[in-house]
C-alpha positions in Angstrom: 3.2 0.9 11.9 1.4 2.6 9.1 3.1 1.8 5.9 1.3 4.7 4.3 2.8 7.1 6.9 6.3 5.6 6.2 5.9 6.1 2.5 4.7 9.6 3.1 7.8 10.4 5.2 10.0 8.9 2.5 8.4 11.0 -0.2 8.3 14.2 1.7 11.6 14.0 3.5 13.7 11.3 1.9 17.0 12.1 3.7 15.4 12.3 7.1 16.6 10.3 10.0 14.0 9.6 12.8 12.5 7.4 15.4 8.8 6.9 15.8 6.3 6.4 18.6 3.3 4.3 17.8 -0.2 4.6 19.1 -2.4 1.6 20.2 -3.6 1.1 16.6 -0.1 1.0 15.2 -0.2 4.4 13.6 2.7 6.8 14.1 1.7 9.4 16.7 5.0 11.1 17.3 8.2 11.5 15.3 11.6 12.2 17.0 13.7 13.8 14.3 17.4 13.1 14.6 20.0 15.9 14.4 20.5 17.1 10.9 17.0 16.1 9.7 14.4 18.8 8.8 11.2 18.0 10.7 8.0 17.5 8.8 4.7 18.1 10.7 2.8 14.9 11.4 -0.4 16.5 10.0 1.4 17.0 6.7 2.6 13.4 6.8 -0.9 12.1 7.5 -2.4 14.1 4.7 0.2 12.7 2.3 -0.3 9.2 3.7 -4.0 9.4 2.9 -3.2 10.6 -0.6 -0.8 7.7 -1.1 -3.2 5.2 0.3 -6.0 6.3 -2.0 -3.7 6.0 -5.0 -2.0 2.6 -4.0 -4.3 0.6 -1.8 -5.9 -1.2 -4.7 -2.6 -3.1 -5.2 -2.8 -4.7 -1.8 -6.5 -5.4 -2.2 -6.0 -7.0 -5.6 -3.1 -9.1 -4.3 -5.2 -10.5 -1.6 -7.9 -11.5 -4.1 -5.4 -13.0 -6.5 -4.0 -15.2 -3.6 -7.5 -16.6 -3.2 -7.2 -18.0 -6.8 -4.3 -20.1 -5.7 -0.6 -20.2 -6.3 0.9 -19.2 -9.6 1.0 -22.9 -10.7 -2.8 -23.1 -10.1 -3.4 -19.9 -12.1 -1.2 -21.1 -14.9 -3.2 -24.3 -15.1 -6.4 -22.3 -15.1 -5.0 -20.2 -18.0 -4.2 -23.3 -19.9 -7.5 -25.0 -19.4 -9.9 -22.0 -19.3 -8.1 -18.8 -20.4 -11.4 -16.9 -20.9 -12.6 -17.9 -17.5 -9.3 -16.9 -15.9 -9.4 -13.6 -17.8 -13.0 -12.8 -16.6 -12.0 -13.6 -13.0 -9.0 -11.3 -13.1 -11.2 -8.5 -14.7 -13.7 -8.9 -11.9 -10.9 -8.3 -9.3 -9.6 -5.3 -11.2 -13.0 -3.9 -11.5 -13.7 -4.4 -7.8 -10.5 -2.6 -6.9 -9.9 0.0 -9.7 -6.6 1.7 -10.1 -7.0 5.4 -9.3 -6.4 7.6 -12.3 
């Protein structure tokens, strides 16, 4: 299920109660709004999801790169033995996946 779509629903309609139907790619294709919930059109949700993804996806991409550096213990050891090298590596990752301003 698209985490971006779920975040969009949460932001647009935080008190909503619903069930979803997923497409073959795992994206939400239909929302069944429960009684008492104000429906939000799926096109509005998808638009908001794209906005959220553009603003936040860098976090996931950076996290995946950081994991390639090893566990926290490995990074702490790298900091101790080669702080400038570690700092340069982290900067490279941050530059590769910049935070949207």
